[in-house]
C-alpha positions as CSV (number, residue, x, y, z in Angstrom):
1,M,-0.2,0.0,0.0
2,Y,2.7,2.4,1.3
3,T,6.0,1.5,-1.8
4,Q,8.5,3.1,0.4
5,L,7.3,3.2,3.4
6,D,6.5,-0.5,3.7
7,K,10.5,-0.9,3.1
8,Y,11.3,1.5,5.8
9,K,12.5,-0.7,8.7
10,S,14.6,2.0,11.4
11,P,15.9,5.2,11.2
12,E,19.4,3.8,9.3
13,D,17.7,3.5,6.3
14,I,17.0,7.2,5.7
15,K,20.6,7.9,5.1
16,A,20.8,5.7,2.6
17,L,17.9,7.0,0.6
18,S,18.2,8.8,-2.4
19,L,16.2,12.2,-2.7
20,D,13.4,10.4,-5.1
21,E,13.1,7.9,-2.4
22,L,12.6,10.4,0.4
23,K,10.5,12.2,-1.8
24,L,8.3,9.2,-2.1
25,L,8.4,8.2,1.6
26,S,7.5,12.0,2.2
27,N,4.2,11.0,0.5
28,D,3.6,7.7,1.9
29,I,4.0,9.5,5.2
30,R,1.6,11.7,4.5
31,S,-1.0,9.1,3.0
32,F,-0.4,6.9,6.4
33,L,-1.3,10.2,8.8
34,I,-4.5,11.1,6.7
35,D,-5.7,7.1,6.9
36,K,-4.8,6.6,10.3
37,V,-6.2,10.0,11.7
38,S,-9.2,9.9,9.7
39,K,-10.1,6.7,12.0
40,S,-8.5,7.7,15.5
41,G,-8.8,11.7,15.4
42,G,-5.6,13.8,16.3
43,H,-3.3,16.3,15.4
44,L,-3.5,16.3,11.9
45,A,-2.5,19.9,10.1
46,S,0.8,19.9,12.3
47,N,2.0,16.7,11.3
48,L,1.5,17.1,7.8
49,G,3.3,20.2,7.6
50,V,6.5,18.7,9.1
51,V,7.2,15.4,7.1
52,E,9.9,16.7,5.1
53,L,11.5,18.4,8.1
54,T,11.1,15.5,10.5
55,L,13.4,13.4,7.6
56,S,15.6,15.9,7.1
57,L,16.6,15.6,10.6
58,Y,17.0,11.7,10.5
59,N,19.0,12.3,7.4
60,V,21.6,14.5,9.4
61,F,21.4,13.5,13.1
62,D,21.5,9.7,14.8
63,F,19.0,10.1,17.4
64,K,20.4,6.8,19.2
65,H,22.5,9.6,20.3
66,D,21.6,13.0,19.7
67,K,18.5,14.2,21.4
68,I,15.7,16.3,19.9
69,V,13.1,18.0,22.0
70,W,9.8,18.5,20.6
71,D,7.7,21.7,21.3
72,V,4.3,21.0,22.6
73,G,4.9,17.6,20.8
74,H,1.7,17.6,19.1
75,Q,3.8,17.6,15.5
76,S,5.7,14.0,16.2
77,Y,3.7,11.8,14.6
78,V,6.0,11.3,11.8
79,H,8.7,11.0,14.5
80,K,7.0,8.5,15.9
81,I,6.2,6.2,12.4
82,L,10.3,6.5,12.1
83,T,11.1,4.9,15.3
84,G,9.1,1.9,15.1
85,R,5.5,2.8,16.2
86,R,3.9,2.6,13.4
87,E,1.3,0.0,14.0
88,G,0.7,1.8,17.0
89,F,-1.1,4.4,15.1
90,D,-4.4,2.0,14.8
91,R,-4.9,3.0,19.0
92,L,-3.7,6.1,18.6
93,R,-4.7,8.7,21.9
94,K,-6.5,5.3,23.4
95,Y,-6.2,4.5,26.9
96,Q,-3.3,2.3,27.2
97,G,-2.7,3.1,23.3
98,L,0.3,5.4,21.6
99,S,0.4,8.7,23.3
100,G,-0.4,11.5,20.7
101,F,2.4,13.0,22.5
102,P,6.3,12.5,23.0
103,K,6.6,10.1,26.2
104,S,10.2,8.8,27.2
105,S,8.0,5.9,28.6
106,E,7.1,4.8,25.5
107,S,10.4,4.8,23.7
108,S,14.2,5.9,24.1
109,F,13.4,8.1,21.1
110,D,11.4,10.5,23.2
111,H,14.2,12.2,25.0
112,F,11.5,14.8,26.8
113,D,7.7,14.5,27.5
114,T,6.3,17.6,26.4
115,G,2.5,18.5,25.8
116,H,2.4,22.2,26.9
117,S,3.8,25.2,24.4
118,S,7.2,27.0,25.0
119,T,9.0,24.4,26.6
120,S,11.5,22.8,24.3
121,I,14.5,25.5,24.5
122,S,14.6,25.5,28.3
123,A,14.9,21.8,28.1
124,A,17.3,21.4,25.5
125,I,19.4,23.9,27.4
126,G,19.3,22.1,30.2
127,M,20.4,18.8,28.7
128,A,23.3,20.6,26.3
129,R,24.6,21.9,29.7
130,A,24.4,18.2,30.9
131,R,26.2,17.3,28.1
132,D,28.7,19.5,28.3
133,I,29.6,19.0,32.0
134,K,29.2,15.1,31.7
135,N,32.2,15.6,28.5
136,E,29.6,13.8,26.3
137,N,29.6,14.4,22.6
138,H,26.0,14.5,21.0
139,H,23.9,17.0,19.4
140,V,21.1,18.5,21.1
141,I,18.0,20.1,19.1
142,A,15.0,22.4,20.3
143,F,11.9,22.0,17.8
144,I,9.9,24.8,18.2
145,G,6.6,26.7,16.4
146,D,6.5,30.5,15.6
147,G,3.7,30.2,17.3
148,A,5.4,28.8,20.8
149,L,8.0,31.4,20.6
150,T,5.9,34.3,21.5
151,G,5.3,32.4,25.0
152,G,7.5,34.2,27.8
153,M,9.3,31.1,28.5
154,A,10.7,30.6,25.2
155,L,12.0,33.9,24.9
156,E,13.6,33.7,28.4
157,A,15.5,30.9,27.1
158,L,16.6,32.7,24.0
159,N,17.8,35.6,26.1
160,D,20.0,32.9,28.6
161,I,21.5,30.7,25.6
162,G,22.4,34.4,23.4
163,Y,24.3,35.4,26.4
164,H,25.9,32.2,27.5
165,K,26.7,30.4,23.8
166,T,25.8,27.0,24.7
167,K,25.6,24.7,21.8
168,I,22.5,23.7,20.4
169,I,20.5,23.6,17.4
170,I,16.9,25.6,17.7
171,I,14.7,24.3,14.8
172,L,11.8,27.2,14.0
173,N,9.1,25.6,12.4
174,D,7.4,28.3,10.9
175,N,3.7,27.6,9.5
176,Q,2.2,31.1,10.6
177,M,0.2,29.4,13.1
178,S,-0.2,28.1,16.6
179,I,-3.8,26.6,16.5
180,A,-5.5,29.9,15.6
181,K,-3.4,32.3,13.5
182,N,-0.8,33.8,15.3
183,V,-0.8,37.4,16.5
184,G,1.2,39.8,17.6
185,G,4.7,41.9,17.1
186,L,7.0,38.5,16.9
187,S,4.4,37.0,14.2
188,K,4.8,40.3,12.3
189,Y,8.9,40.1,12.6
190,F,8.8,36.1,11.2
191,S,6.9,37.8,8.2
192,K,9.7,40.4,7.5
193,L,11.9,37.4,7.6
194,R,9.7,35.4,4.9
195,L,9.1,38.3,2.6
196,D,12.7,39.6,2.5
197,P,15.3,37.0,2.7
198,S,17.8,38.8,1.0
199,Y,20.0,39.5,3.9
200,N,20.9,35.9,4.0
201,K,21.3,35.6,0.4
202,F,23.8,38.8,0.6
203,K,25.9,37.7,3.7
204,N,26.4,34.1,2.3
205,E,27.4,35.6,-1.3
206,F,29.8,38.1,0.6
207,N,31.5,35.4,2.6
208,S,32.0,33.2,-0.2
209,T,33.8,35.6,-2.6
210,L,35.7,36.9,0.1
211,N,36.8,33.7,1.7
212,K,38.7,32.8,-1.9
213,S,41.8,34.9,-1.0
214,S,43.9,34.8,2.2
215,L,43.5,38.7,1.5
216,G,39.6,38.3,1.5
217,K,39.5,35.9,4.9
218,N,41.7,38.7,6.9
219,L,39.0,40.6,5.6
220,V,36.3,38.8,7.0
221,N,37.8,38.6,10.4
222,S,38.5,42.3,10.5
223,I,34.7,43.3,9.4
224,E,33.0,42.2,12.6
225,K,32.5,45.2,14.0
226,V,30.9,46.4,11.0
227,K,28.3,43.4,10.1
228,D,25.7,44.8,12.7
229,S,25.9,47.6,10.5
230,I,25.2,45.6,7.2
231,K,22.9,43.6,8.8
232,Q,20.8,46.3,10.2
233,F,20.8,47.9,6.5
234,V,19.9,44.8,4.5
235,V,17.1,43.2,7.2
236,P,16.3,45.5,10.0
237,G,16.3,44.2,13.4
238,M,17.9,41.0,13.0
239,L,16.9,39.4,16.5
240,F,18.4,36.3,16.9
241,E,21.9,37.4,15.7
242,E,22.1,40.4,18.2
243,M,21.1,38.4,21.2
244,G,23.7,36.1,20.3
245,I,22.4,33.3,18.4
246,T,23.5,32.2,14.8
247,Y,20.5,32.6,12.1
248,F,19.7,30.6,9.2
249,G,17.1,31.3,7.1
250,P,14.2,31.4,5.9
251,V,14.9,28.0,4.0
252,D,11.9,26.0,2.6
253,G,10.7,23.6,5.1
254,H,9.8,21.3,2.4
255,N,13.1,21.0,0.6
256,I,14.8,17.8,2.0
257,K,18.2,18.3,0.0
258,E,18.3,22.4,1.1
259,L,16.9,21.3,5.0
260,S,20.0,18.3,5.1
261,K,22.6,20.8,3.7
262,M,21.3,23.8,6.2
263,L,21.2,21.0,9.1
264,S,24.9,19.9,8.3
265,L,26.2,23.4,8.2
266,A,24.5,24.0,11.6
267,K,25.7,20.5,13.3
268,N,29.5,22.0,12.8
269,L,29.3,25.3,14.0
270,E,29.8,26.3,17.6
271,G,27.5,28.0,20.0
272,P,23.7,28.3,19.6
273,V,22.2,28.1,15.9
274,I,18.6,28.7,15.0
275,I,17.1,27.3,11.8
276,H,14.0,29.0,10.2
277,A,12.2,26.8,8.2
278,L,8.8,27.8,6.3
279,T,6.1,25.1,6.1
280,Q,2.6,25.1,5.0
281,K,0.4,23.5,7.8
282,G,-1.6,20.6,6.3
283,K,0.4,20.1,3.2
284,G,-0.7,17.2,1.2
285,Y,-4.3,16.9,2.2
286,N,-6.3,19.8,0.3
287,F,-9.0,20.3,3.3
288,A,-6.0,20.8,5.6
289,E,-4.6,23.2,3.8
290,K,-7.6,25.1,3.5
291,N,-8.6,25.0,7.0
292,P,-5.5,24.2,9.1
293,N,-7.4,25.3,12.5
294,K,-10.3,22.8,12.1
295,F,-7.6,19.9,11.1
296,H,-5.3,21.1,13.8
297,G,-7.2,18.8,16.7
298,V,-9.7,16.9,15.2
299,G,-11.9,14.0,15.8
300,P,-12.7,11.4,13.4
301,F,-13.8,12.1,9.9
302,N,-14.2,11.1,6.3
303,K,-10.8,11.7,4.3
304,K,-12.4,12.0,1.1
305,S,-15.1,14.9,1.8
306,G,-13.0,16.2,5.0
307,E,-16.2,16.3,6.9
308,V,-15.6,15.4,10.6
309,E,-18.1,12.8,11.9
310,S,-21.1,14.1,14.0
311,S,-22.6,12.1,17.1
312,V,-26.3,11.5,16.5
313,V,-27.5,13.7,19.2
314,K,-26.5,17.2,18.7
315,R,-26.5,18.9,22.4
316,E,-24.7,22.6,23.0
317,S,-21.3,22.4,23.8
318,Y,-19.8,24.1,27.2
319,S,-18.0,26.2,25.2
320,S,-20.8,27.6,22.9
321,A,-22.8,28.2,25.5
322,F,-19.9,30.3,27.2
323,G,-19.4,31.8,24.0
324,E,-22.9,33.1,23.0
325,E,-24.0,34.3,26.3
326,I,-20.6,36.7,27.0
327,V,-21.8,38.1,23.7
328,K,-25.8,38.7,25.2
329,I,-23.9,39.9,28.2
330,A,-21.7,42.5,26.9
331,E,-24.3,44.0,24.3
332,K,-25.8,45.4,27.3
333,N,-22.6,46.0,29.3
334,K,-20.1,48.0,27.4
335,K,-17.3,47.3,30.2
336,I,-17.3,43.5,29.4
337,V,-13.9,42.9,27.4
338,A,-12.6,39.0,26.6
339,I,-9.1,38.2,26.3
340,T,-7.5,35.2,24.7
341,A,-4.4,32.9,24.3
342,A,-4.6,31.8,21.2
343,M,-7.7,29.9,21.4
344,P,-10.5,32.0,20.5
345,D,-12.1,29.4,18.5
346,G,-11.6,26.8,21.0
347,T,-12.7,28.5,23.9
348,G,-16.3,30.0,22.0
349,L,-14.8,33.8,21.6
350,K,-14.7,33.8,17.8
351,Y,-18.4,35.3,18.5
352,F,-17.3,37.7,20.9
353,A,-14.2,38.4,18.3
354,Q,-16.5,39.1,15.4
355,K,-19.0,41.5,17.8
356,F,-16.7,43.4,19.3
357,P,-13.5,43.3,17.9
358,K,-12.1,46.6,19.8
359,R,-13.0,44.8,23.2
360,F,-11.3,41.5,22.0
361,F,-7.8,40.7,22.9
362,D,-5.8,37.9,21.2
363,V,-2.5,38.0,23.2
364,G,-0.8,35.0,21.8
365,I,0.3,32.3,23.6
366,A,1.2,34.3,26.4
367,E,-1.3,33.1,29.3
368,E,0.9,34.7,32.4
369,H,0.6,38.2,30.1
370,A,-3.3,37.3,29.5
371,V,-4.0,37.5,33.5
372,T,-1.9,40.4,34.8
373,M,-3.4,42.7,31.2
374,A,-6.5,41.6,32.7
375,A,-5.4,42.9,36.0
376,G,-4.4,45.9,34.3
377,L,-8.0,46.5,32.5
378,A,-10.1,45.6,35.5
379,K,-8.1,48.3,37.6
380,E,-9.2,50.9,35.5
381,G,-12.8,49.7,35.6
382,L,-13.5,47.2,33.0
383,I,-14.6,43.6,33.7
384,P,-12.4,41.5,31.5
385,V,-13.2,37.8,30.9
386,F,-10.2,35.6,30.2
387,A,-11.5,32.3,28.8
388,V,-8.5,29.4,29.4
389,Y,-8.1,26.0,28.9
390,S,-8.0,24.7,32.9
391,T,-4.3,22.9,32.1
392,F,-3.0,26.3,30.7
393,L,-3.9,28.5,33.1
394,Q,-1.8,27.0,35.8
395,R,0.8,29.1,33.5
396,G,-0.8,32.2,35.1
397,Y,-0.6,30.9,38.9
398,D,1.8,33.7,40.1
399,Q,-0.2,36.4,38.2
400,I,-3.5,35.5,39.8
401,I,-2.1,35.4,43.1
402,H,0.1,38.7,42.8
403,D,-1.7,40.8,40.4
404,V,-5.5,40.0,40.4
405,C,-6.5,38.6,44.1
406,I,-4.3,40.7,46.2
407,Q,-6.1,43.7,44.4
408,K,-9.4,42.0,44.5
409,L,-10.0,42.9,40.8
410,P,-13.1,41.8,39.4
411,V,-11.2,39.5,36.9
412,I,-13.6,36.7,35.5
413,F,-11.8,33.0,34.7
414,A,-14.0,31.0,32.5
415,I,-11.7,28.0,32.6
416,D,-12.8,25.5,29.9
417,R,-11.8,22.0,29.8
418,A,-11.9,21.6,33.4
419,G,-11.8,17.9,34.5
420,I,-11.2,14.8,32.1
421,V,-10.5,16.0,28.6
422,G,-9.5,12.6,27.6
423,E,-7.5,11.6,24.7
424,D,-4.6,14.2,25.0
425,G,-3.6,12.7,28.4
426,E,-1.6,13.5,31.5
427,T,-0.3,17.4,30.3
428,H,-3.8,18.3,29.2
429,Q,-6.4,16.8,31.9
430,G,-7.7,20.0,34.0
431,I,-7.6,18.1,37.4
432,F,-6.1,20.6,39.3
433,D,-7.9,24.0,38.9
434,L,-9.9,23.7,42.3
435,S,-6.9,22.6,44.1
436,Y,-4.4,25.5,42.9
437,L,-7.1,28.1,42.6
438,S,-9.1,27.5,46.2
439,H,-6.1,28.5,48.5
440,I,-6.1,31.7,47.1
441,P,-7.6,34.6,49.3
442,N,-10.4,36.8,47.8
443,M,-11.0,34.0,44.9
444,T,-14.7,32.6,44.3
445,I,-15.2,29.4,42.4
446,A,-18.1,28.0,40.5
447,A,-18.9,25.3,38.8
448,P,-22.1,25.2,36.7
449,K,-24.1,21.7,36.8
450,D,-24.8,22.2,33.2
451,T,-24.9,24.8,30.1
452,K,-27.8,26.4,31.4
453,E,-26.7,27.1,34.8
454,L,-23.5,28.3,33.2
455,R,-25.1,31.0,31.3
456,R,-26.6,32.2,34.9
457,I,-23.8,31.8,36.9
458,L,-21.6,33.7,34.3
459,Q,-24.6,36.6,34.1
460,W,-23.6,36.9,37.8
461,A,-19.7,36.8,37.9
462,T,-20.2,40.4,35.5
463,T,-21.8,41.8,38.9
464,A,-20.2,40.3,42.1
465,N,-16.8,43.1,41.4
466,A,-14.3,40.3,42.7
467,P,-12.2,37.7,41.0
468,V,-14.4,34.7,40.2
469,A,-13.2,31.5,38.2
470,I,-15.8,29.7,36.6
471,R,-14.9,26.0,35.8
472,Y,-16.8,24.0,33.2
473,P,-15.7,20.4,31.3
474,R,-15.1,20.0,27.6
475,G,-18.3,18.8,25.3
476,T,-21.9,18.8,26.4
477,D,-24.3,17.6,29.1
478,I,-25.5,13.7,29.2
479,V,-28.3,14.2,31.0
480,D,-31.3,17.1,31.1
481,L,-31.5,18.7,35.1
482,D,-34.1,20.3,36.6
483,S,-33.8,24.3,34.9
484,T,-35.7,26.2,37.4
485,D,-34.4,29.5,37.1
486,R,-32.7,30.2,40.7
487,D,-31.4,32.9,42.2
488,I,-27.6,33.0,42.1
489,A,-25.9,33.9,45.6
490,I,-22.2,33.4,45.9
491,G,-21.6,30.5,48.6
492,T,-25.1,28.8,47.9
493,W,-26.0,25.4,47.1
494,D,-29.2,24.0,45.6
495,V,-31.0,20.8,46.5
496,E,-31.2,18.8,43.2
497,S,-33.3,16.1,44.2
498,S,-34.6,15.5,47.7
499,G,-34.2,12.1,49.5
500,N,-33.1,10.7,52.9
501,K,-29.8,9.1,54.6
502,V,-27.5,9.8,52.2
503,A,-26.4,13.2,51.0
504,I,-24.6,13.5,47.6
505,I,-22.7,16.8,47.3
506,A,-21.5,16.7,43.9
507,T,-20.0,19.7,41.8
508,G,-20.5,20.9,38.0
509,K,-20.8,17.9,35.5
510,M,-20.3,15.6,38.5
511,V,-24.2,16.3,39.5
512,Q,-25.4,14.7,36.2
513,H,-23.6,11.4,36.9
514,A,-24.9,12.0,40.5
515,V,-28.4,11.7,39.1
516,L,-27.9,8.9,36.9
517,A,-26.7,6.6,39.7
518,K,-29.6,7.6,41.5
519,K,-31.7,6.2,38.8
520,K,-30.3,2.8,39.5
521,L,-30.2,3.5,43.5
522,V,-34.0,3.9,43.7
523,Q,-34.5,0.9,41.5
524,I,-33.1,-1.1,45.1
525,G,-34.9,1.2,47.5
526,V,-32.4,3.9,48.4
527,D,-33.0,7.3,47.7
528,P,-30.1,9.7,48.4
529,M,-30.5,13.5,48.4
530,I,-28.5,14.8,45.5
531,I,-27.1,18.8,46.4
532,N,-25.5,20.9,43.4
533,A,-22.5,22.5,44.8
534,R,-22.3,25.0,42.4
535,F,-19.7,26.7,44.3
536,I,-16.7,25.8,45.9
537,K,-15.2,28.8,47.2
538,P,-16.8,29.4,49.5
539,I,-18.6,25.8,50.1
540,D,-22.4,26.5,51.7
541,K,-21.4,26.0,55.4
542,G,-25.1,26.6,56.6
543,M,-26.4,23.4,54.4
544,V,-23.6,21.5,55.6
545,T,-24.3,21.9,59.0
546,K,-27.8,21.1,58.0
547,L,-26.8,18.0,56.8
548,V,-25.1,16.9,59.8
549,K,-27.8,18.0,62.1
550,E,-30.3,15.7,60.3
551,D,-27.5,12.8,60.4
552,Y,-27.0,12.4,56.9
553,K,-23.9,10.3,55.5
554,I,-21.7,12.6,53.2
555,I,-20.6,11.6,49.7
556,T,-18.6,14.4,47.9
557,I,-18.1,14.1,44.3
558,E,-15.4,16.6,41.8
559,D,-13.7,15.7,38.9
560,N,-10.5,17.6,40.1
561,I,-7.9,15.8,42.0
562,V,-9.3,15.4,45.6
563,S,-6.2,17.0,47.6
564,G,-7.5,20.7,48.1
565,G,-10.7,20.3,46.4
566,L,-14.6,20.6,47.1
567,G,-14.3,17.4,49.6
568,S,-11.1,18.8,51.4
569,M,-12.9,21.5,52.2
570,V,-16.0,20.3,53.0
571,L,-14.1,18.1,55.3
572,E,-12.1,20.5,57.0
573,Y,-15.3,22.6,57.8
574,L,-16.9,19.4,59.1
575,N,-13.8,19.4,61.4
576,T,-14.5,22.6,62.7
577,I,-17.9,21.5,63.9
578,G,-17.0,18.6,65.5
579,Y,-18.2,16.1,62.8
580,N,-16.4,12.6,64.0
581,K,-18.4,10.4,61.5
582,K,-16.5,9.2,58.1
583,I,-17.2,11.1,54.8
584,T,-16.7,9.4,51.4
585,I,-14.8,11.8,49.2
586,L,-14.7,10.6,44.9
587,G,-12.1,12.4,43.1
588,Y,-9.1,11.6,41.2
589,K,-6.3,10.3,43.6
590,D,-2.7,11.7,44.0
591,K,-1.8,10.5,40.5
592,Y,-2.1,11.8,36.7
593,I,-4.7,10.6,34.5
594,P,-3.7,9.2,31.6
595,Q,-5.2,9.5,27.8
596,G,-8.2,7.5,27.0
597,D,-11.8,7.8,26.3
598,P,-13.4,10.3,29.1
599,E,-16.1,7.2,29.9
600,I,-13.0,4.6,30.4
601,L,-11.2,7.2,32.8
602,Y,-14.5,8.0,34.8
603,K,-15.1,4.1,35.1
604,I,-11.3,3.3,36.4
605,N,-11.4,6.3,38.7
606,H,-14.8,5.4,40.0
607,L,-16.4,8.8,39.3
608,D,-19.0,7.2,36.5
609,K,-22.8,6.4,37.6
610,D,-22.0,2.7,38.3
611,S,-19.3,3.6,40.6
612,I,-21.1,6.2,42.4
613,Y,-23.9,3.9,42.9
614,E,-21.5,1.1,44.2
615,E,-19.8,3.3,46.9
616,V,-23.6,4.7,48.2
617,V,-24.2,0.7,49.1
618,K,-20.9,0.2,50.6
619,L,-21.6,3.5,52.7
620,I,-25.3,2.3,53.9
């Protein structure tokens, strides 16, 4: 089926292939990726864009000894194919299957685990300095996208490496996109380099001509003090070389011959080198080329039509409910502004961006900046809403404390993808936000039971005049709940379903799981009360006290790590009022949650309806 790929056995094969054979292998790999990802879902467009770039790296380096760090890692599928994991693509991103990101536990060729943006250069510098301390002899390569280079961590690493001159090679994969189209000053700078590579052509021809004679060689050595002026004249602001990093490019990221030449040259230079490769996200698949955003992270799709498979039942997602409601609120309240860190579509803010472009800010991959900028907006009387995935907000932890909560500024954190997200695995599961936010003074945390309550809580939050975090899961509701339009008051819970003997205190989407468990329990004569703990901080102490007085057995349920979450806060309060009975706390234990279908992950972590049923039976 795949003429050249079927012959391929190991990375050593690549160096023996002709240029024509490498091109054929590139085509086979693209066809293989489209076939497999169309069935499993995954990160398609980014991987189609780096086929030749990855092959060129393997053509020049030996990754049994040399080391590479893939930034984010969602572009590492080609690397996985080349390192003996082709058969694993039938279970790509499935529970106990092939990870969608680099994992050192999966292969010795995965030298560093990644999943978040902007980390590769820092990790590579550490590995390179360890190499030098241990007097080892191998190359270290950091692979990073132009979108990821806007992250503060990447810029800090560039500043460090340019000063200390550590020998590493940085591959800048410039496809003009991260997930959404890139924004900001660095993006404009890269555009200038793409359009005007004349400096590099001039520099190469100039040095080549002079080096042909001894006089010329002496002249090359003597004009070091002048070269910056020449450089500034031809291409203003050569950022990398001014930082102390040798710059090569731009180069066609789909030209294996030119890439291999440039990589070989960089391999033999001392000090840090950056190679600027221009690639096309989604290359080789027409639908992904036209709509790379759609095919960045995509579910199973029809490869002939490019249409993503949809579920039979179509419910409103939490992201779209948030996106629509914040627009409605902003139509009435002109103080509302919205912020995203390169995720306008994923968070649902695309509606806001279209309606209120002057009140919408996409800061790129820069969560720390987004939080403190929100604080500045709030300080001047506006009401900023920062929509961000739970796992990415972790990066703004200090800014939440230092810049927002100490001053009690009215910043709203719309925390999408809270709880289990499924196939992206450990780095993306949003199971820590309750824990890293709950102990921060002045912070209020809410979790709606369904999309309808999300809308009501969002309305309330815009009037709270204080820091508010609203966490909600990926996807849609799984059951229809009581939709009575109750007033939202800080720190209050609702009785979702009355009952006796056992009280299930559930938060967020776990209320739906509890309702499904109760349907089974009533069949055996057990009728638990279900409480919607819509606020995690503060908890409803009055309701907890009432449960104790009425002698209810208590179970708490949350899709967060147990330590520092809802159950911990309830238990802490019970201790202050002298409660001496056992309570059952359901949530994720002290571990990371692997990739897999959410229903499987809920089951193995005892958060599905059947496990809740069993825990109630056990308790009574």
